[in-house]
Each structure stands twice: as C-alpha cells, then as structure tokens.
N, CA, C, O and CB atoms as a CASP TS submission, in Angstrom:
PFRMAT TS
TARGET T0000
AUTHOR 0000-0000-0000
METHOD Language model
MODEL 1
PARENT N/A
ATOM      1  N   MET     1       2.994  12.695   3.597  1.00  0.00           N
ATOM      2  CA  MET     1       4.241  11.614   4.123  1.00  0.00           C
ATOM      3  C   MET     1       4.399  11.826   5.496  1.00  0.00           C
ATOM      4  O   MET     1       5.147  11.025   6.057  1.00  0.00           O
ATOM      5  CB  MET     1       5.794  11.835   3.426  1.00  0.00           C
ATOM      6  N   GLN     2       3.906  12.667   6.158  1.00  0.00           N
ATOM      7  CA  GLN     2       4.107  12.669   7.553  1.00  0.00           C
ATOM      8  C   GLN     2       2.892  11.404   8.241  1.00  0.00           C
ATOM      9  O   GLN     2       2.803  11.150   9.442  1.00  0.00           O
ATOM     10  CB  GLN     2       3.848  14.424   8.120  1.00  0.00           C
ATOM     11  N   LEU     3       2.298  10.941   7.463  1.00  0.00           N
ATOM     12  CA  LEU     3       1.386   9.780   7.805  1.00  0.00           C
ATOM     13  C   LEU     3       2.194   8.163   7.888  1.00  0.00           C
ATOM     14  O   LEU     3       1.846   7.116   8.434  1.00  0.00           O
ATOM     15  CB  LEU     3       0.164   9.789   6.549  1.00  0.00           C
ATOM     16  N   LEU     4       3.583   8.585   6.962  1.00  0.00           N
ATOM     17  CA  LEU     4       4.100   7.394   6.561  1.00  0.00           C
ATOM     18  C   LEU     4       4.930   6.740   7.772  1.00  0.00           C
ATOM     19  O   LEU     4       5.792   7.473   8.255  1.00  0.00           O
ATOM     20  CB  LEU     4       4.938   7.630   5.301  1.00  0.00           C
ATOM     21  N   ASN     5       4.774   5.358   8.369  1.00  0.00           N
ATOM     22  CA  ASN     5       5.235   4.573   9.002  1.00  0.00           C
ATOM     23  C   ASN     5       5.609   3.168   8.678  1.00  0.00           C
ATOM     24  O   ASN     5       5.185   2.574   7.687  1.00  0.00           O
ATOM     25  CB  ASN     5       4.628   4.662   9.741  1.00  0.00           C
ATOM     26  N   ALA     6       6.490   2.625   9.632  1.00  0.00           N
ATOM     27  CA  ALA     6       6.922   1.197   9.323  1.00  0.00           C
ATOM     28  C   ALA     6       6.491   0.342   8.478  1.00  0.00           C
ATOM     29  O   ALA     6       6.970  -0.133   7.448  1.00  0.00           O
ATOM     30  CB  ALA     6       6.850   0.558  10.178  1.00  0.00           C
ATOM     31  N   SER     7       5.035   0.125   9.317  1.00  0.00           N
ATOM     32  CA  SER     7       3.916  -0.804   8.716  1.00  0.00           C
ATOM     33  C   SER     7       3.138  -0.141   7.497  1.00  0.00           C
ATOM     34  O   SER     7       2.297  -0.952   7.110  1.00  0.00           O
ATOM     35  CB  SER     7       2.810  -1.167   9.887  1.00  0.00           C
ATOM     36  N   ILE     8       3.111   0.780   6.907  1.00  0.00           N
ATOM     37  CA  ILE     8       2.894   1.263   5.602  1.00  0.00           C
ATOM     38  C   ILE     8       3.637   1.298   4.689  1.00  0.00           C
ATOM     39  O   ILE     8       3.190   1.537   3.567  1.00  0.00           O
ATOM     40  CB  ILE     8       2.598   2.198   5.568  1.00  0.00           C
ATOM     41  N   ILE     9       5.103   1.053   4.914  1.00  0.00           N
ATOM     42  CA  ILE     9       6.134   1.014   4.229  1.00  0.00           C
ATOM     43  C   ILE     9       6.378  -0.396   3.986  1.00  0.00           C
ATOM     44  O   ILE     9       6.999  -0.618   2.947  1.00  0.00           O
ATOM     45  CB  ILE     9       7.145   1.706   4.813  1.00  0.00           C
ATOM     46  N   PHE    10       6.063  -1.357   4.646  1.00  0.00           N
ATOM     47  CA  PHE    10       6.333  -2.861   4.512  1.00  0.00           C
ATOM     48  C   PHE    10       4.988  -3.388   3.640  1.00  0.00           C
ATOM     49  O   PHE    10       5.029  -4.357   2.882  1.00  0.00           O
ATOM     50  CB  PHE    10       6.492  -3.673   6.169  1.00  0.00           C
ATOM     51  N   TYR    11       3.613  -2.450   3.926  1.00  0.00           N
ATOM     52  CA  TYR    11       2.691  -2.794   3.224  1.00  0.00           C
ATOM     53  C   TYR    11       2.968  -2.433   1.358  1.00  0.00           C
ATOM     54  O   TYR    11       2.513  -3.117   0.441  1.00  0.00           O
ATOM     55  CB  TYR    11       1.496  -2.068   3.971  1.00  0.00           C
ATOM     56  N   ALA    12       3.685  -1.392   1.239  1.00  0.00           N
ATOM     57  CA  ALA    12       4.007  -1.073   0.195  1.00  0.00           C
ATOM     58  C   ALA    12       4.854  -1.864  -0.404  1.00  0.00           C
ATOM     59  O   ALA    12       4.681  -2.148  -1.589  1.00  0.00           O
ATOM     60  CB  ALA    12       4.325  -0.061   0.233  1.00  0.00           C
ATOM     61  N   LEU    13       5.962  -2.378   0.340  1.00  0.00           N
ATOM     62  CA  LEU    13       6.460  -2.994  -0.307  1.00  0.00           C
ATOM     63  C   LEU    13       6.427  -4.792  -0.611  1.00  0.00           C
ATOM     64  O   LEU    13       7.087  -5.564  -1.306  1.00  0.00           O
ATOM     65  CB  LEU    13       7.329  -2.473   0.024  1.00  0.00           C
ATOM     66  N   ASP    14       5.304  -4.907   0.309  1.00  0.00           N
ATOM     67  CA  ASP    14       4.511  -6.113  -0.178  1.00  0.00           C
ATOM     68  C   ASP    14       3.615  -6.082  -1.238  1.00  0.00           C
ATOM     69  O   ASP    14       3.329  -7.141  -1.797  1.00  0.00           O
ATOM     70  CB  ASP    14       3.792  -6.580   0.762  1.00  0.00           C
ATOM     71  N   LYS    15       3.089  -4.945  -1.631  1.00  0.00           N
ATOM     72  CA  LYS    15       2.321  -4.818  -3.188  1.00  0.00           C
ATOM     73  C   LYS    15       3.065  -4.817  -4.054  1.00  0.00           C
ATOM     74  O   LYS    15       2.642  -5.224  -5.137  1.00  0.00           O
ATOM     75  CB  LYS    15       1.547  -3.685  -3.548  1.00  0.00           C
ATOM     76  N   LEU    16       4.329  -4.411  -3.964  1.00  0.00           N
ATOM     77  CA  LEU    16       5.407  -3.978  -4.855  1.00  0.00           C
ATOM     78  C   LEU    16       6.073  -5.559  -5.295  1.00  0.00           C
ATOM     79  O   LEU    16       6.458  -5.835  -6.432  1.00  0.00           O
ATOM     80  CB  LEU    16       6.592  -2.807  -3.961  1.00  0.00           C
ATOM     81  N   ASN    17       6.097  -6.370  -4.276  1.00  0.00           N
ATOM     82  CA  ASN    17       6.736  -7.767  -4.262  1.00  0.00           C
ATOM     83  C   ASN    17       5.582  -8.520  -5.189  1.00  0.00           C
ATOM     84  O   ASN    17       5.940  -9.484  -5.867  1.00  0.00           O
ATOM     85  CB  ASN    17       6.961  -8.490  -2.532  1.00  0.00           C
ATOM     86  N   ASN    18       4.403  -8.148  -5.215  1.00  0.00           N
ATOM     87  CA  ASN    18       3.118  -8.638  -5.650  1.00  0.00           C
ATOM     88  C   ASN    18       2.841  -8.467  -7.033  1.00  0.00           C
ATOM     89  O   ASN    18       2.018  -9.167  -7.624  1.00  0.00           O
ATOM     90  CB  ASN    18       2.099  -8.043  -4.942  1.00  0.00           C
ATOM     91  N   LEU    19       3.726  -7.250  -7.754  1.00  0.00           N
ATOM     92  CA  LEU    19       3.547  -6.752  -9.282  1.00  0.00           C
ATOM     93  C   LEU    19       3.622  -8.258 -10.056  1.00  0.00           C
ATOM     94  O   LEU    19       3.956  -9.367  -9.639  1.00  0.00           O
ATOM     95  CB  LEU    19       4.969  -5.507  -9.867  1.00  0.00           C
ATOM     96  N   LYS    20       3.174  -7.796 -11.329  1.00  0.00           N
ATOM     97  CA  LYS    20       3.365  -9.047 -12.190  1.00  0.00           C
ATOM     98  C   LYS    20       5.058  -8.847 -12.844  1.00  0.00           C
ATOM     99  O   LYS    20       5.662  -7.793 -13.043  1.00  0.00           O
ATOM    100  CB  LYS    20       1.981  -9.091 -13.581  1.00  0.00           C
ATOM    101  N   PRO    21       5.462 -10.100 -13.046  1.00  0.00           N
ATOM    102  CA  PRO    21       6.755 -10.005 -13.461  1.00  0.00           C
ATOM    103  C   PRO    21       7.201  -8.955 -14.684  1.00  0.00           C
ATOM    104  O   PRO    21       8.133  -8.157 -14.584  1.00  0.00           O
ATOM    105  CB  PRO    21       7.062 -11.332 -13.802  1.00  0.00           C
ATOM    106  N   ASP    22       6.441  -9.099 -15.731  1.00  0.00           N
ATOM    107  CA  ASP    22       6.462  -8.281 -17.130  1.00  0.00           C
ATOM    108  C   ASP    22       6.067  -6.762 -17.087  1.00  0.00           C
ATOM    109  O   ASP    22       6.178  -5.936 -17.993  1.00  0.00           O
ATOM    110  CB  ASP    22       5.429  -8.959 -18.154  1.00  0.00           C
ATOM    111  N   ILE    23       5.696  -6.634 -16.120  1.00  0.00           N
ATOM    112  CA  ILE    23       5.369  -5.136 -16.088  1.00  0.00           C
ATOM    113  C   ILE    23       7.140  -3.977 -16.327  1.00  0.00           C
ATOM    114  O   ILE    23       8.122  -4.327 -15.672  1.00  0.00           O
ATOM    115  CB  ILE    23       4.456  -4.899 -14.174  1.00  0.00           C
ATOM    116  N   GLN    24       7.224  -3.008 -17.063  1.00  0.00           N
ATOM    117  CA  GLN    24       8.075  -2.476 -17.273  1.00  0.00           C
ATOM    118  C   GLN    24       7.876  -1.054 -16.696  1.00  0.00           C
ATOM    119  O   GLN    24       6.992  -0.271 -17.043  1.00  0.00           O
ATOM    120  CB  GLN    24       8.314  -2.682 -18.471  1.00  0.00           C
ATOM    121  N   ILE    25       8.962  -0.808 -15.634  1.00  0.00           N
ATOM    122  CA  ILE    25       8.900   0.593 -15.136  1.00  0.00           C
ATOM    123  C   ILE    25      10.217   1.224 -15.276  1.00  0.00           C
ATOM    124  O   ILE    25      11.265   0.802 -14.786  1.00  0.00           O
ATOM    125  CB  ILE    25       8.450   0.670 -13.679  1.00  0.00           C
ATOM    126  N   TYR    26      10.048   2.376 -16.059  1.00  0.00           N
ATOM    127  CA  TYR    26      10.748   3.595 -16.589  1.00  0.00           C
ATOM    128  C   TYR    26      11.109   4.489 -15.644  1.00  0.00           C
ATOM    129  O   TYR    26      12.213   4.999 -15.835  1.00  0.00           O
ATOM    130  CB  TYR    26      10.005   4.300 -17.508  1.00  0.00           C
ATOM    131  N   ASN    27      10.467   4.863 -14.603  1.00  0.00           N
ATOM    132  CA  ASN    27      11.069   5.798 -13.406  1.00  0.00           C
ATOM    133  C   ASN    27      10.603   5.483 -12.316  1.00  0.00           C
ATOM    134  O   ASN    27       9.615   5.791 -11.650  1.00  0.00           O
ATOM    135  CB  ASN    27      10.849   7.206 -13.457  1.00  0.00           C
ATOM    136  N   SER    28      12.030   4.376 -12.156  1.00  0.00           N
ATOM    137  CA  SER    28      11.559   3.756 -10.911  1.00  0.00           C
ATOM    138  C   SER    28      11.225   4.837  -9.399  1.00  0.00           C
ATOM    139  O   SER    28      10.480   4.453  -8.498  1.00  0.00           O
ATOM    140  CB  SER    28      12.802   2.647 -10.604  1.00  0.00           C
ATOM    141  N   THR    29      11.891   6.110  -9.382  1.00  0.00           N
ATOM    142  CA  THR    29      11.900   6.640  -8.347  1.00  0.00           C
ATOM    143  C   THR    29      10.349   7.495  -8.363  1.00  0.00           C
ATOM    144  O   THR    29       9.932   7.776  -7.239  1.00  0.00           O
ATOM    145  CB  THR    29      13.264   7.415  -8.235  1.00  0.00           C
ATOM    146  N   ASN    30       9.802   7.764  -9.102  1.00  0.00           N
ATOM    147  CA  ASN    30       8.511   8.354  -9.564  1.00  0.00           C
ATOM    148  C   ASN    30       7.455   7.107  -8.975  1.00  0.00           C
ATOM    149  O   ASN    30       6.526   7.277  -8.186  1.00  0.00           O
ATOM    150  CB  ASN    30       8.482   8.637 -11.446  1.00  0.00           C
ATOM    151  N   PHE    31       7.870   5.863  -9.579  1.00  0.00           N
ATOM    152  CA  PHE    31       6.720   4.848  -9.276  1.00  0.00           C
ATOM    153  C   PHE    31       6.868   4.470  -7.816  1.00  0.00           C
ATOM    154  O   PHE    31       5.873   4.049  -7.226  1.00  0.00           O
ATOM    155  CB  PHE    31       6.783   3.471 -10.234  1.00  0.00           C
ATOM    156  N   ILE    32       7.846   4.567  -7.283  1.00  0.00           N
ATOM    157  CA  ILE    32       8.176   4.086  -5.760  1.00  0.00           C
ATOM    158  C   ILE    32       7.532   5.153  -4.632  1.00  0.00           C
ATOM    159  O   ILE    32       7.193   4.867  -3.483  1.00  0.00           O
ATOM    160  CB  ILE    32       9.975   4.026  -5.530  1.00  0.00           C
ATOM    161  N   ILE    33       7.460   6.460  -5.289  1.00  0.00           N
ATOM    162  CA  ILE    33       6.932   7.932  -4.270  1.00  0.00           C
ATOM    163  C   ILE    33       5.300   7.623  -4.413  1.00  0.00           C
ATOM    164  O   ILE    33       4.490   7.606  -3.487  1.00  0.00           O
ATOM    165  CB  ILE    33       7.455   9.949  -5.109  1.00  0.00           C
ATOM    166  N   SER    34       5.021   7.367  -5.921  1.00  0.00           N
ATOM    167  CA  SER    34       3.364   7.083  -6.023  1.00  0.00           C
ATOM    168  C   SER    34       2.940   5.934  -5.174  1.00  0.00           C
ATOM    169  O   SER    34       2.041   6.099  -4.350  1.00  0.00           O
ATOM    170  CB  SER    34       2.861   6.698  -7.580  1.00  0.00           C
ATOM    171  N   CYS    35       3.749   4.348  -5.377  1.00  0.00           N
ATOM    172  CA  CYS    35       3.257   3.479  -4.479  1.00  0.00           C
ATOM    173  C   CYS    35       3.071   4.107  -3.036  1.00  0.00           C
ATOM    174  O   CYS    35       1.990   4.124  -2.447  1.00  0.00           O
ATOM    175  CB  CYS    35       4.136   2.330  -4.475  1.00  0.00           C
ATOM    176  N   LEU    36       4.082   4.546  -2.611  1.00  0.00           N
ATOM    177  CA  LEU    36       4.059   5.079  -1.200  1.00  0.00           C
ATOM    178  C   LEU    36       2.987   5.988  -0.834  1.00  0.00           C
ATOM    179  O   LEU    36       2.515   6.074   0.300  1.00  0.00           O
ATOM    180  CB  LEU    36       5.258   5.766  -0.916  1.00  0.00           C
ATOM    181  N   TYR    37       2.637   6.641  -1.817  1.00  0.00           N
ATOM    182  CA  TYR    37       1.628   7.319  -1.436  1.00  0.00           C
ATOM    183  C   TYR    37      -0.405   6.768  -1.489  1.00  0.00           C
ATOM    184  O   TYR    37      -1.462   7.052  -0.925  1.00  0.00           O
ATOM    185  CB  TYR    37       2.052   8.485  -2.316  1.00  0.00           C
ATOM    186  N   ASN    38       0.031   6.027  -2.372  1.00  0.00           N
ATOM    187  CA  ASN    38      -1.047   5.066  -2.480  1.00  0.00           C
ATOM    188  C   ASN    38      -1.012   4.101  -1.452  1.00  0.00           C
ATOM    189  O   ASN    38      -2.117   3.767  -1.024  1.00  0.00           O
ATOM    190  CB  ASN    38      -1.042   4.399  -3.722  1.00  0.00           C
ATOM    191  N   ALA    39      -0.014   3.565  -0.946  1.00  0.00           N
ATOM    192  CA  ALA    39       0.122   2.890   0.409  1.00  0.00           C
ATOM    193  C   ALA    39      -0.392   3.469   1.546  1.00  0.00           C
ATOM    194  O   ALA    39      -0.643   2.760   2.520  1.00  0.00           O
ATOM    195  CB  ALA    39       1.383   2.689   0.721  1.00  0.00           C
ATOM    196  N   ILE    40      -0.568   4.541   1.561  1.00  0.00           N
ATOM    197  CA  ILE    40      -1.025   5.343   2.709  1.00  0.00           C
ATOM    198  C   ILE    40      -2.649   5.441   2.968  1.00  0.00           C
ATOM    199  O   ILE    40      -3.248   5.413   4.044  1.00  0.00           O
ATOM    200  CB  ILE    40      -0.462   6.763   2.489  1.00  0.00           C
ATOM    201  N   THR    41      -3.252   5.585   1.401  1.00  0.00           N
ATOM    202  CA  THR    41      -4.601   5.227   1.722  1.00  0.00           C
ATOM    203  C   THR    41      -5.257   3.827   1.505  1.00  0.00           C
ATOM    204  O   THR    41      -6.371   3.472   1.892  1.00  0.00           O
ATOM    205  CB  THR    41      -5.318   6.073   1.058  1.00  0.00           C
ATOM    206  N   GLU    42      -4.696   3.388   1.079  1.00  0.00           N
ATOM    207  CA  GLU    42      -4.857   2.003   0.927  1.00  0.00           C
ATOM    208  C   GLU    42      -4.430   1.320   2.127  1.00  0.00           C
ATOM    209  O   GLU    42      -5.231   0.393   2.248  1.00  0.00           O
ATOM    210  CB  GLU    42      -4.152   1.511  -0.217  1.00  0.00           C
ATOM    211  N   TYR    43      -3.696   1.281   2.969  1.00  0.00           N
ATOM    212  CA  TYR    43      -3.642   0.582   4.028  1.00  0.00           C
ATOM    213  C   TYR    43      -4.825   1.305   5.046  1.00  0.00           C
ATOM    214  O   TYR    43      -5.403   0.575   5.852  1.00  0.00           O
ATOM    215  CB  TYR    43      -2.110   0.556   4.538  1.00  0.00           C
ATOM    216  N   TYR    44      -5.047   2.271   5.002  1.00  0.00           N
ATOM    217  CA  TYR    44      -6.100   2.486   6.201  1.00  0.00           C
ATOM    218  C   TYR    44      -7.292   2.209   5.681  1.00  0.00           C
ATOM    219  O   TYR    44      -8.176   2.033   6.520  1.00  0.00           O
ATOM    220  CB  TYR    44      -6.183   3.910   6.844  1.00  0.00           C
ATOM    221  N   SER    45      -7.637   2.102   4.422  1.00  0.00           N
ATOM    222  CA  SER    45      -8.730   1.518   4.113  1.00  0.00           C
ATOM    223  C   SER    45      -9.295   0.078   3.942  1.00  0.00           C
ATOM    224  O   SER    45     -10.411  -0.441   3.901  1.00  0.00           O
ATOM    225  CB  SER    45      -8.844   1.971   3.306  1.00  0.00           C
ATOM    226  N   ASP    46      -7.736  -0.400   3.848  1.00  0.00           N
ATOM    227  CA  ASP    46      -7.929  -1.787   4.163  1.00  0.00           C
ATOM    228  C   ASP    46      -7.738  -2.042   5.695  1.00  0.00           C
ATOM    229  O   ASP    46      -7.927  -3.215   6.015  1.00  0.00           O
ATOM    230  CB  ASP    46      -6.951  -2.645   3.330  1.00  0.00           C
ATOM    231  N   SER    47      -7.487  -1.404   6.451  1.00  0.00           N
ATOM    232  CA  SER    47      -7.404  -1.680   7.880  1.00  0.00           C
ATOM    233  C   SER    47      -8.857  -1.403   8.276  1.00  0.00           C
ATOM    234  O   SER    47      -9.518  -2.175   8.970  1.00  0.00           O
ATOM    235  CB  SER    47      -6.276  -0.758   8.698  1.00  0.00           C
ATOM    236  N   ASP    48      -9.221  -0.457   7.874  1.00  0.00           N
ATOM    237  CA  ASP    48     -10.882  -0.263   8.469  1.00  0.00           C
ATOM    238  C   ASP    48     -11.764  -1.441   7.793  1.00  0.00           C
ATOM    239  O   ASP    48     -12.449  -2.096   8.578  1.00  0.00           O
ATOM    240  CB  ASP    48     -11.681   1.444   7.934  1.00  0.00           C
ATOM    241  N   LEU    49     -11.814  -1.750   6.545  1.00  0.00           N
ATOM    242  CA  LEU    49     -12.385  -2.848   6.158  1.00  0.00           C
ATOM    243  C   LEU    49     -12.025  -4.370   6.765  1.00  0.00           C
ATOM    244  O   LEU    49     -12.889  -5.227   6.950  1.00  0.00           O
ATOM    245  CB  LEU    49     -12.173  -2.770   4.873  1.00  0.00           C
ATOM    246  N   GLN    50     -10.629  -4.550   7.035  1.00  0.00           N
ATOM    247  CA  GLN    50     -10.688  -5.681   7.864  1.00  0.00           C
ATOM    248  C   GLN    50     -11.282  -5.605   8.977  1.00  0.00           C
ATOM    249  O   GLN    50     -11.804  -6.650   9.365  1.00  0.00           O
ATOM    250  CB  GLN    50      -9.629  -6.116   8.127  1.00  0.00           C
ATOM    251  N   TYR    51     -11.386  -4.596   9.697  1.00  0.00           N
ATOM    252  CA  TYR    51     -11.784  -4.299  11.297  1.00  0.00           C
ATOM    253  C   TYR    51     -13.544  -4.471  11.051  1.00  0.00           C
ATOM    254  O   TYR    51     -14.313  -4.949  11.886  1.00  0.00           O
ATOM    255  CB  TYR    51     -11.176  -2.340  11.995  1.00  0.00           C
ATOM    256  N   LYS    52     -13.865  -4.031   9.905  1.00  0.00           N
ATOM    257  CA  LYS    52     -15.535  -4.377   9.691  1.00  0.00           C
ATOM    258  C   LYS    52     -15.526  -6.010   9.492  1.00  0.00           C
ATOM    259  O   LYS    52     -16.411  -6.592  10.119  1.00  0.00           O
ATOM    260  CB  LYS    52     -16.326  -3.497   8.085  1.00  0.00           C
ATOM    261  N   ILE    53     -14.878  -6.611   8.913  1.00  0.00           N
ATOM    262  CA  ILE    53     -14.958  -7.804   8.440  1.00  0.00           C
ATOM    263  C   ILE    53     -14.847  -8.687   9.818  1.00  0.00           C
ATOM    264  O   ILE    53     -15.627  -9.610  10.053  1.00  0.00           O
ATOM    265  CB  ILE    53     -13.862  -8.038   7.308  1.00  0.00           C
ATOM    266  N   ASP    54     -13.854  -8.322  10.648  1.00  0.00           N
ATOM    267  CA  ASP    54     -13.814  -9.113  11.874  1.00  0.00           C
ATOM    268  C   ASP    54     -14.783  -8.922  12.936  1.00  0.00           C
ATOM    269  O   ASP    54     -15.106  -9.787  13.750  1.00  0.00           O
ATOM    270  CB  ASP    54     -12.641  -8.949  12.439  1.00  0.00           C
ATOM    271  N   TYR    55     -15.256  -7.651  12.872  1.00  0.00           N
ATOM    272  CA  TYR    55     -15.913  -7.468  14.384  1.00  0.00           C
ATOM    273  C   TYR    55     -17.757  -7.381  13.507  1.00  0.00           C
ATOM    274  O   TYR    55     -18.744  -6.993  14.131  1.00  0.00           O
ATOM    275  CB  TYR    55     -15.119  -5.450  15.554  1.00  0.00           C
ATOM    276  N   GLY    56     -17.789  -7.695  12.484  1.00  0.00           N
ATOM    277  CA  GLY    56     -18.967  -7.502  12.205  1.00  0.00           C
ATOM    278  C   GLY    56     -19.710  -6.460  11.865  1.00  0.00           C
ATOM    279  O   GLY    56     -20.924  -6.490  12.068  1.00  0.00           O
ATOM    280  N   TYR    57     -19.173  -5.512  11.367  1.00  0.00           N
ATOM    281  CA  TYR    57     -19.721  -3.975  11.121  1.00  0.00           C
ATOM    282  C   TYR    57     -19.861  -3.785   9.704  1.00  0.00           C
ATOM    283  O   TYR    57     -19.191  -4.443   8.907  1.00  0.00           O
ATOM    284  CB  TYR    57     -18.715  -2.772  11.683  1.00  0.00           C
ATOM    285  N   GLY    58     -20.738  -2.876   9.333  1.00  0.00           N
ATOM    286  CA  GLY    58     -21.054  -2.844   8.236  1.00  0.00           C
ATOM    287  C   GLY    58     -22.041  -3.480   7.113  1.00  0.00           C
ATOM    288  O   GLY    58     -22.001  -3.070   5.953  1.00  0.00           O
TER
END
C-alpha cells in the first residue's frame, strides 16, 4: 500500500465506475481493498504499455 498515490486511487475509481451495473458486491470493504491492490499493478503495467505505444518500443 506504500505505492498507493492519488493517480492510482483515481485509476481504481475509474475502473469501479466502469463495472457492469448488474454486478452484486457482497463485501464492499474487501472488494475495494482488492481493487486498490490490483490497481497498483495495473496502473504501472498500463503506463508501461502506453509508453511503448507512444514511443514505438516493443
């Protein structure tokens, strides 16, 4: 959680806003914590991918 910053939190909230409306969440606290942990990894991998696309690497 030390890698968590405002950009990653906004990234996670954006992902949460894009969920299908029919998804039922039974334990919201654990779900949000899981989303934040996943967002850390996804944020950096998406950033790396975007960098490679923008600058033609890979």
